[in-house]
Biopython code that builds the backbone (N, CA, C, O; Angstrom):
import numpy as np
from Bio.PDB.StructureBuilder import StructureBuilder

atoms = [
    (1, "MET", "N", (-123.037, -76.363, 20.484)),
    (1, "MET", "CA", (-121.764, -76.060, 21.102)),
    (1, "MET", "C", (-121.050, -75.042, 20.199)),
    (1, "MET", "O", (-120.903, -75.250, 18.995)),
    (2, "ASN", "N", (-120.620, -73.955, 20.808)),
    (2, "ASN", "CA", (-119.946, -72.918, 20.027)),
    (2, "ASN", "C", (-118.431, -72.956, 20.274)),
    (2, "ASN", "O", (-117.925, -73.756, 21.062)),
    (3, "LEU", "N", (-117.743, -72.075, 19.582)),
    (3, "LEU", "CA", (-116.278, -72.070, 19.621)),
    (3, "LEU", "C", (-115.729, -71.781, 21.021)),
    (3, "LEU", "O", (-114.740, -72.387, 21.433)),
    (4, "SER", "N", (-116.362, -70.862, 21.752)),
    (4, "SER", "CA", (-115.861, -70.546, 23.096)),
    (4, "SER", "C", (-116.033, -71.730, 24.046)),
    (4, "SER", "O", (-115.189, -71.952, 24.914)),
    (5, "GLN", "N", (-117.111, -72.487, 23.894)),
    (5, "GLN", "CA", (-117.301, -73.666, 24.737)),
    (5, "GLN", "C", (-116.259, -74.742, 24.422)),
    (5, "GLN", "O", (-115.738, -75.396, 25.325)),
    (6, "ILE", "N", (-115.968, -74.913, 23.148)),
    (6, "ILE", "CA", (-114.942, -75.886, 22.762)),
    (6, "ILE", "C", (-113.597, -75.488, 23.364)),
    (6, "ILE", "O", (-112.862, -76.331, 23.879)),
    (7, "TYR", "N", (-113.284, -74.196, 23.293)),
    (7, "TYR", "CA", (-112.010, -73.722, 23.850)),
    (7, "TYR", "C", (-111.985, -73.888, 25.373)),
    (7, "TYR", "O", (-110.940, -74.197, 25.945)),
    (8, "GLN", "N", (-113.124, -73.684, 26.027)),
    (8, "GLN", "CA", (-113.193, -73.892, 27.474)),
    (8, "GLN", "C", (-112.907, -75.351, 27.817)),
    (8, "GLN", "O", (-112.183, -75.634, 28.771)),
    (9, "TYR", "N", (-113.466, -76.270, 27.049)),
    (9, "TYR", "CA", (-113.197, -77.691, 27.285)),
    (9, "TYR", "C", (-111.728, -78.023, 27.021)),
    (9, "TYR", "O", (-111.151, -78.879, 27.693)),
    (10, "MET", "N", (-111.134, -77.355, 26.055)),
    (10, "MET", "CA", (-109.713, -77.567, 25.788)),
    (10, "MET", "C", (-108.868, -77.107, 26.974)),
    (10, "MET", "O", (-107.894, -77.769, 27.332)),
    (11, "ILE", "N", (-109.231, -75.982, 27.584)),
    (11, "ILE", "CA", (-108.506, -75.492, 28.763)),
    (11, "ILE", "C", (-108.649, -76.481, 29.914)),
    (11, "ILE", "O", (-107.671, -76.793, 30.594)),
    (12, "ILE", "N", (-109.858, -76.970, 30.133)),
    (12, "ILE", "CA", (-110.097, -77.934, 31.211)),
    (12, "ILE", "C", (-109.293, -79.209, 30.968)),
    (12, "ILE", "O", (-108.684, -79.743, 31.894)),
    (13, "ALA", "N", (-109.288, -79.696, 29.734)),
    (13, "ALA", "CA", (-108.509, -80.896, 29.412)),
    (13, "ALA", "C", (-107.024, -80.654, 29.634)),
    (13, "ALA", "O", (-106.316, -81.533, 30.125)),
    (14, "TYR", "N", (-106.555, -79.475, 29.276)),
    (14, "TYR", "CA", (-105.138, -79.135, 29.462)),
    (14, "TYR", "C", (-104.770, -79.126, 30.947)),
    (14, "TYR", "O", (-103.704, -79.607, 31.331)),
    (15, "VAL", "N", (-105.647, -78.585, 31.765)),
    (15, "VAL", "CA", (-105.406, -78.563, 33.214)),
    (15, "VAL", "C", (-105.399, -79.986, 33.769)),
    (15, "VAL", "O", (-104.537, -80.332, 34.577)),
    (16, "LEU", "N", (-106.346, -80.803, 33.343)),
    (16, "LEU", "CA", (-106.386, -82.187, 33.816)),
    (16, "LEU", "C", (-105.140, -82.961, 33.382)),
    (16, "LEU", "O", (-104.633, -83.793, 34.135)),
    (17, "LEU", "N", (-104.650, -82.692, 32.181)),
    (17, "LEU", "CA", (-103.430, -83.360, 31.713)),
    (17, "LEU", "C", (-102.215, -82.963, 32.540)),
    (17, "LEU", "O", (-101.250, -83.722, 32.631)),
    (18, "SER", "N", (-102.258, -81.784, 33.142)),
    (18, "SER", "CA", (-101.120, -81.348, 33.956)),
    (18, "SER", "C", (-100.981, -82.198, 35.221)),
    (18, "SER", "O", (-99.906, -82.247, 35.818)),
    (19, "TRP", "N", (-102.045, -82.856, 35.623)),
    (19, "TRP", "CA", (-101.981, -83.724, 36.790)),
    (19, "TRP", "C", (-101.379, -85.085, 36.447)),
    (19, "TRP", "O", (-100.975, -85.832, 37.338)),
    (20, "LEU", "N", (-101.321, -85.400, 35.170)),
    (20, "LEU", "CA", (-100.775, -86.672, 34.711)),
    (20, "LEU", "C", (-99.587, -86.381, 33.791)),
    (20, "LEU", "O", (-99.762, -86.237, 32.581)),
    (21, "PRO", "N", (-98.391, -86.294, 34.352)),
    (21, "PRO", "CA", (-97.225, -85.827, 33.594)),
    (21, "PRO", "C", (-96.948, -86.601, 32.307)),
    (21, "PRO", "O", (-96.496, -86.009, 31.328)),
    (22, "GLY", "N", (-97.200, -87.879, 32.285)),
    (22, "GLY", "CA", (-96.934, -88.665, 31.085)),
    (22, "GLY", "C", (-97.820, -88.269, 29.916)),
    (22, "GLY", "O", (-97.395, -88.318, 28.762)),
    (23, "LEU", "N", (-99.047, -87.878, 30.213)),
    (23, "LEU", "CA", (-99.977, -87.506, 29.148)),
    (23, "LEU", "C", (-99.679, -86.132, 28.564)),
    (23, "LEU", "O", (-100.011, -85.860, 27.410)),
    (24, "ARG", "N", (-99.065, -85.280, 29.343)),
    (24, "ARG", "CA", (-98.758, -83.941, 28.837)),
    (24, "ARG", "C", (-97.713, -83.991, 27.727)),
    (24, "ARG", "O", (-97.666, -83.106, 26.873)),
    (25, "ASP", "N", (-96.892, -85.011, 27.740)),
    (25, "ASP", "CA", (-95.870, -85.165, 26.709)),
    (25, "ASP", "C", (-96.379, -85.926, 25.492)),
    (25, "ASP", "O", (-95.635, -86.127, 24.532)),
    (26, "SER", "N", (-97.639, -86.352, 25.523)),
    (26, "SER", "CA", (-98.207, -87.070, 24.384)),
    (26, "SER", "C", (-98.568, -86.088, 23.270)),
    (26, "SER", "O", (-98.460, -84.873, 23.441)),
    (27, "PHE", "N", (-98.991, -86.622, 22.142)),
    (27, "PHE", "CA", (-99.371, -85.781, 21.003)),
    (27, "PHE", "C", (-100.512, -84.837, 21.380)),
    (27, "PHE", "O", (-100.475, -83.651, 21.055)),
    (28, "ILE", "N", (-101.521, -85.366, 22.064)),
    (28, "ILE", "CA", (-102.675, -84.542, 22.451)),
    (28, "ILE", "C", (-102.253, -83.474, 23.448)),
    (28, "ILE", "O", (-102.695, -82.329, 23.357)),
    (29, "GLY", "N", (-101.406, -83.837, 24.394)),
    (29, "GLY", "CA", (-100.925, -82.869, 25.371)),
    (29, "GLY", "C", (-100.147, -81.739, 24.727)),
    (29, "GLY", "O", (-100.318, -80.575, 25.090)),
    (30, "GLU", "N", (-99.297, -82.075, 23.779)),
    (30, "GLU", "CA", (-98.520, -81.042, 23.091)),
    (30, "GLU", "C", (-99.405, -80.172, 22.206)),
    (30, "GLU", "O", (-99.186, -78.965, 22.104)),
    (31, "LEU", "N", (-100.404, -80.777, 21.564)),
    (31, "LEU", "CA", (-101.337, -80.010, 20.738)),
    (31, "LEU", "C", (-102.135, -79.034, 21.598)),
    (31, "LEU", "O", (-102.277, -77.863, 21.247)),
    (32, "LEU", "N", (-102.652, -79.519, 22.723)),
    (32, "LEU", "CA", (-103.390, -78.634, 23.629)),
    (32, "LEU", "C", (-102.491, -77.531, 24.164)),
    (32, "LEU", "O", (-102.930, -76.392, 24.324)),
    (33, "SER", "N", (-101.250, -77.860, 24.438)),
    (33, "SER", "CA", (-100.309, -76.854, 24.923)),
    (33, "SER", "C", (-100.125, -75.738, 23.903)),
    (33, "SER", "O", (-100.115, -74.562, 24.266)),
    (34, "LYS", "N", (-99.980, -76.093, 22.643)),
    (34, "LYS", "CA", (-99.801, -75.084, 21.594)),
    (34, "LYS", "C", (-101.042, -74.218, 21.408)),
    (34, "LYS", "O", (-100.935, -73.046, 21.046)),
    (35, "LEU", "N", (-102.218, -74.790, 21.654)),
    (35, "LEU", "CA", (-103.460, -74.052, 21.450)),
    (35, "LEU", "C", (-103.891, -73.243, 22.669)),
    (35, "LEU", "O", (-104.493, -72.179, 22.524)),
    (36, "VAL", "N", (-103.590, -73.734, 23.862)),
    (36, "VAL", "CA", (-104.112, -73.129, 25.088)),
    (36, "VAL", "C", (-103.093, -72.235, 25.790)),
    (36, "VAL", "O", (-103.462, -71.208, 26.360)),
    (37, "GLU", "N", (-101.838, -72.608, 25.754)),
    (37, "GLU", "CA", (-100.815, -71.873, 26.505)),
    (37, "GLU", "C", (-100.695, -70.400, 26.107)),
    (37, "GLU", "O", (-100.494, -69.568, 26.992)),
    (38, "PRO", "N", (-100.807, -70.029, 24.823)),
    (38, "PRO", "CA", (-100.746, -68.594, 24.493)),
    (38, "PRO", "C", (-101.855, -67.771, 25.156)),
    (38, "PRO", "O", (-101.653, -66.596, 25.461)),
    (39, "TYR", "N", (-103.015, -68.377, 25.378)),
    (39, "TYR", "CA", (-104.104, -67.679, 26.063)),
    (39, "TYR", "C", (-103.856, -67.616, 27.571)),
    (39, "TYR", "O", (-104.159, -66.606, 28.206)),
    (40, "LEU", "N", (-103.310, -68.680, 28.142)),
    (40, "LEU", "CA", (-103.090, -68.725, 29.589)),
    (40, "LEU", "C", (-101.876, -67.914, 30.038)),
    (40, "LEU", "O", (-101.828, -67.466, 31.184)),
    (41, "ALA", "N", (-100.907, -67.720, 29.166)),
    (41, "ALA", "CA", (-99.649, -67.060, 29.545)),
    (41, "ALA", "C", (-99.843, -65.672, 30.157)),
    (41, "ALA", "O", (-99.221, -65.394, 31.182)),
    (42, "PRO", "N", (-100.668, -64.785, 29.591)),
    (42, "PRO", "CA", (-100.846, -63.472, 30.230)),
    (42, "PRO", "C", (-101.454, -63.562, 31.633)),
    (42, "PRO", "O", (-101.107, -62.775, 32.513)),
    (43, "PHE", "N", (-102.350, -64.510, 31.835)),
    (43, "PHE", "CA", (-102.945, -64.679, 33.162)),
    (43, "PHE", "C", (-101.895, -65.174, 34.155)),
    (43, "PHE", "O", (-101.885, -64.747, 35.310)),
    (44, "ARG", "N", (-101.026, -66.057, 33.720)),
    (44, "ARG", "CA", (-99.971, -66.579, 34.600)),
    (44, "ARG", "C", (-98.962, -65.505, 34.974)),
    (44, "ARG", "O", (-98.364, -65.561, 36.049)),
    (45, "ARG", "N", (-98.772, -64.528, 34.094)),
    (45, "ARG", "CA", (-97.837, -63.444, 34.399)),
    (45, "ARG", "C", (-98.341, -62.587, 35.554)),
    (45, "ARG", "O", (-97.543, -62.094, 36.351)),
    (46, "PHE", "N", (-99.657, -62.403, 35.652)),
    (46, "PHE", "CA", (-100.220, -61.495, 36.652)),
    (46, "PHE", "C", (-100.783, -62.202, 37.880)),
    (46, "PHE", "O", (-100.981, -61.563, 38.914)),
    (47, "ILE", "N", (-101.041, -63.491, 37.792)),
    (47, "ILE", "CA", (-101.623, -64.224, 38.915)),
    (47, "ILE", "C", (-100.595, -65.236, 39.412)),
    (47, "ILE", "O", (-100.318, -66.222, 38.730)),
    (48, "PRO", "N", (-100.031, -64.999, 40.590)),
    (48, "PRO", "CA", (-99.025, -65.943, 41.099)),
    (48, "PRO", "C", (-99.668, -67.251, 41.565)),
    (48, "PRO", "O", (-100.849, -67.288, 41.910)),
    (49, "SER", "N", (-98.882, -68.305, 41.571)),
    (49, "SER", "CA", (-99.353, -69.589, 42.078)),
    (49, "SER", "C", (-99.532, -69.504, 43.585)),
    (49, "SER", "O", (-98.816, -68.766, 44.262)),
    (50, "ILE", "N", (-100.473, -70.248, 44.098)),
    (50, "ILE", "CA", (-100.710, -70.287, 45.539)),
    (50, "ILE", "C", (-99.735, -71.296, 46.141)),
    (50, "ILE", "O", (-99.776, -72.484, 45.819)),
    (51, "GLY", "N", (-98.881, -70.822, 46.997)),
    (51, "GLY", "CA", (-97.892, -71.691, 47.619)),
    (51, "GLY", "C", (-96.868, -72.225, 46.634)),
    (51, "GLY", "O", (-96.141, -73.169, 46.944)),
    (52, "GLY", "N", (-96.805, -71.632, 45.457)),
    (52, "GLY", "CA", (-95.866, -72.085, 44.445)),
    (52, "GLY", "C", (-96.263, -73.382, 43.767)),
    (52, "GLY", "O", (-95.524, -73.894, 42.926)),
    (53, "VAL", "N", (-97.437, -73.925, 44.128)),
    (53, "VAL", "CA", (-97.848, -75.218, 43.592)),
    (53, "VAL", "C", (-99.173, -75.137, 42.833)),
    (53, "VAL", "O", (-99.302, -75.692, 41.742)),
    (54, "ILE", "N", (-100.146, -74.451, 43.409)),
    (54, "ILE", "CA", (-101.492, -74.414, 42.829)),
    (54, "ILE", "C", (-101.633, -73.195, 41.925)),
    (54, "ILE", "O", (-101.498, -72.056, 42.373)),
    (55, "ASP", "N", (-101.905, -73.446, 40.662)),
    (55, "ASP", "CA", (-102.044, -72.395, 39.658)),
    (55, "ASP", "C", (-103.532, -72.143, 39.413)),
    (55, "ASP", "O", (-104.227, -72.995, 38.858)),
    (56, "ILE", "N", (-104.017, -70.974, 39.828)),
    (56, "ILE", "CA", (-105.434, -70.656, 39.641)),
    (56, "ILE", "C", (-105.684, -69.829, 38.383)),
    (56, "ILE", "O", (-106.824, -69.454, 38.107)),
    (57, "SER", "N", (-104.641, -69.545, 37.627)),
    (57, "SER", "CA", (-104.825, -68.729, 36.425)),
    (57, "SER", "C", (-105.770, -69.364, 35.402)),
    (57, "SER", "O", (-106.486, -68.621, 34.731)),
    (58, "PRO", "N", (-105.818, -70.698, 35.238)),
    (58, "PRO", "CA", (-106.805, -71.245, 34.302)),
    (58, "PRO", "C", (-108.253, -70.969, 34.718)),
    (58, "PRO", "O", (-109.126, -70.811, 33.864)),
    (59, "ILE", "N", (-108.503, -70.913, 36.019)),
    (59, "ILE", "CA", (-109.858, -70.610, 36.491)),
    (59, "ILE", "C", (-110.233, -69.191, 36.111)),
    (59, "ILE", "O", (-111.330, -68.944, 35.611)),
    (60, "VAL", "N", (-109.323, -68.258, 36.347)),
    (60, "VAL", "CA", (-109.566, -66.861, 35.985)),
    (60, "VAL", "C", (-109.700, -66.730, 34.475)),
    (60, "VAL", "O", (-110.539, -65.972, 33.988)),
    (61, "ALA", "N", (-108.880, -67.464, 33.735)),
    (61, "ALA", "CA", (-108.941, -67.419, 32.270)),
    (61, "ALA", "C", (-110.280, -67.945, 31.759)),
    (61, "ALA", "O", (-110.831, -67.406, 30.799)),
    (62, "LEU", "N", (-110.804, -68.990, 32.392)),
    (62, "LEU", "CA", (-112.115, -69.509, 31.993)),
    (62, "LEU", "C", (-113.216, -68.491, 32.257)),
    (62, "LEU", "O", (-114.094, -68.293, 31.418)),
    (63, "PHE", "N", (-113.172, -67.840, 33.425)),
    (63, "PHE", "CA", (-114.164, -66.799, 33.715)),
    (63, "PHE", "C", (-114.066, -65.656, 32.712)),
    (63, "PHE", "O", (-115.086, -65.148, 32.246)),
    (64, "ALA", "N", (-112.850, -65.254, 32.381)),
    (64, "ALA", "CA", (-112.660, -64.158, 31.421)),
    (64, "ALA", "C", (-113.182, -64.543, 30.043)),
    (64, "ALA", "O", (-113.829, -63.734, 29.379)),
    (65, "LEU", "N", (-112.911, -65.754, 29.612)),
    (65, "LEU", "CA", (-113.387, -66.218, 28.312)),
    (65, "LEU", "C", (-114.910, -66.239, 28.265)),
    (65, "LEU", "O", (-115.514, -65.812, 27.282)),
    (66, "ARG", "N", (-115.512, -66.728, 29.310)),
    (66, "ARG", "CA", (-116.980, -66.776, 29.360)),
    (66, "ARG", "C", (-117.566, -65.366, 29.397)),
    (66, "ARG", "O", (-118.565, -65.091, 28.733)),
    (67, "PHE", "N", (-116.955, -64.482, 30.163)),
    (67, "PHE", "CA", (-117.420, -63.096, 30.257)),
    (67, "PHE", "C", (-117.362, -62.414, 28.891)),
    (67, "PHE", "O", (-118.312, -61.744, 28.487)),
    (68, "VAL", "N", (-116.256, -62.586, 28.189)),
    (68, "VAL", "CA", (-116.104, -61.972, 26.863)),
    (68, "VAL", "C", (-117.086, -62.585, 25.868)),
    (68, "VAL", "O", (-117.681, -61.869, 25.063)),
    (69, "ALA", "N", (-117.258, -63.889, 25.920)),
    (69, "ALA", "CA", (-118.181, -64.551, 24.988)),
    (69, "ALA", "C", (-119.607, -64.061, 25.204)),
    (69, "ALA", "O", (-120.300, -63.740, 24.239)),
    (70, "TYR", "N", (-120.055, -63.998, 26.460)),
    (70, "TYR", "CA", (-121.412, -63.519, 26.729)),
    (70, "TYR", "C", (-121.558, -62.043, 26.398)),
    (70, "TYR", "O", (-122.604, -61.613, 25.913)),
    (71, "GLY", "N", (-120.517, -61.269, 26.658)),
    (71, "GLY", "CA", (-120.558, -59.850, 26.313)),
    (71, "GLY", "C", (-120.652, -59.641, 24.817)),
    (71, "GLY", "O", (-121.400, -58.783, 24.348)),
    (72, "LEU", "N", (-119.901, -60.420, 24.071)),
    (72, "LEU", "CA", (-119.942, -60.319, 22.614)),
    (72, "LEU", "C", (-121.311, -60.719, 22.074)),
    (72, "LEU", "O", (-121.825, -60.089, 21.150)),
    (73, "ILE", "N", (-121.893, -61.752, 22.642)),
    (73, "ILE", "CA", (-123.232, -62.176, 22.228)),
    (73, "ILE", "C", (-124.249, -61.084, 22.524)),
    (73, "ILE", "O", (-125.127, -60.815, 21.703)),
    (74, "ALA", "N", (-124.140, -60.453, 23.690)),
    (74, "ALA", "CA", (-125.074, -59.381, 24.047)),
    (74, "ALA", "C", (-124.946, -58.198, 23.093)),
    (74, "ALA", "O", (-125.954, -57.622, 22.684)),
    (75, "VAL", "N", (-123.728, -57.834, 22.739)),
    (75, "VAL", "CA", (-123.516, -56.713, 21.813)),
    (75, "VAL", "C", (-124.056, -57.062, 20.431)),
    (75, "VAL", "O", (-124.705, -56.235, 19.790)),
    (76, "LEU", "N", (-123.794, -58.271, 19.973)),
    (76, "LEU", "CA", (-124.286, -58.677, 18.657)),
    (76, "LEU", "C", (-125.808, -58.758, 18.624)),
    (76, "LEU", "O", (-126.421, -58.462, 17.598)),
    (77, "ASP", "N", (-126.421, -59.158, 19.736)),
    (77, "ASP", "CA", (-127.886, -59.207, 19.801)),
    (77, "ASP", "C", (-128.508, -57.827, 19.655)),
    (77, "ASP", "O", (-129.619, -57.698, 19.141)),
    (78, "MET", "N", (-127.809, -56.804, 20.099)),
    (78, "MET", "CA", (-128.344, -55.444, 19.974)),
    (78, "MET", "C", (-128.398, -55.009, 18.513)),
    (78, "MET", "O", (-129.267, -54.224, 18.134)),
    (79, "PHE", "N", (-127.488, -55.505, 17.700)),
    (79, "PHE", "CA", (-127.416, -55.071, 16.309)),
    (79, "PHE", "C", (-128.112, -56.015, 15.340)),
    (79, "PHE", "O", (-128.305, -55.665, 14.176)),
    (80, "LEU", "N", (-128.484, -57.178, 15.787)),
    (80, "LEU", "CA", (-129.131, -58.140, 14.883)),
    (80, "LEU", "C", (-130.596, -58.268, 15.135)),
    (80, "LEU", "O", (-131.274, -59.038, 14.455)),
]
sb = StructureBuilder()
sb.init_structure("model")
sb.init_model(0)
sb.init_chain("A")
sb.init_seg("    ")
for serial, (resi, resn, name, xyz) in enumerate(atoms, 1):
    if name == "N":
        sb.init_residue(resn, " ", resi, " ")
    sb.init_atom(name, np.array(xyz, "f"), 0.0, 1.0, " ", f" {name:<3s}", serial, name[0])
structure = sb.get_structure()
């Protein structure tokens, strides 16, 4: 398991915690918020919520993270 996979799981956990309001205010919820929200914020600025309720920006952020991680691995493989 590499760093990008760990961060992807953190994003997924953060999204799941958003469905349970009490857990988002817990220590783990606040820690995940501090670690994940700075990455999600730019996506939320450009991707509006669907119907004002459903936020798809974490999905786009996960795809972007995976794309960058695989791209970086491909570039590093060329030089190593």
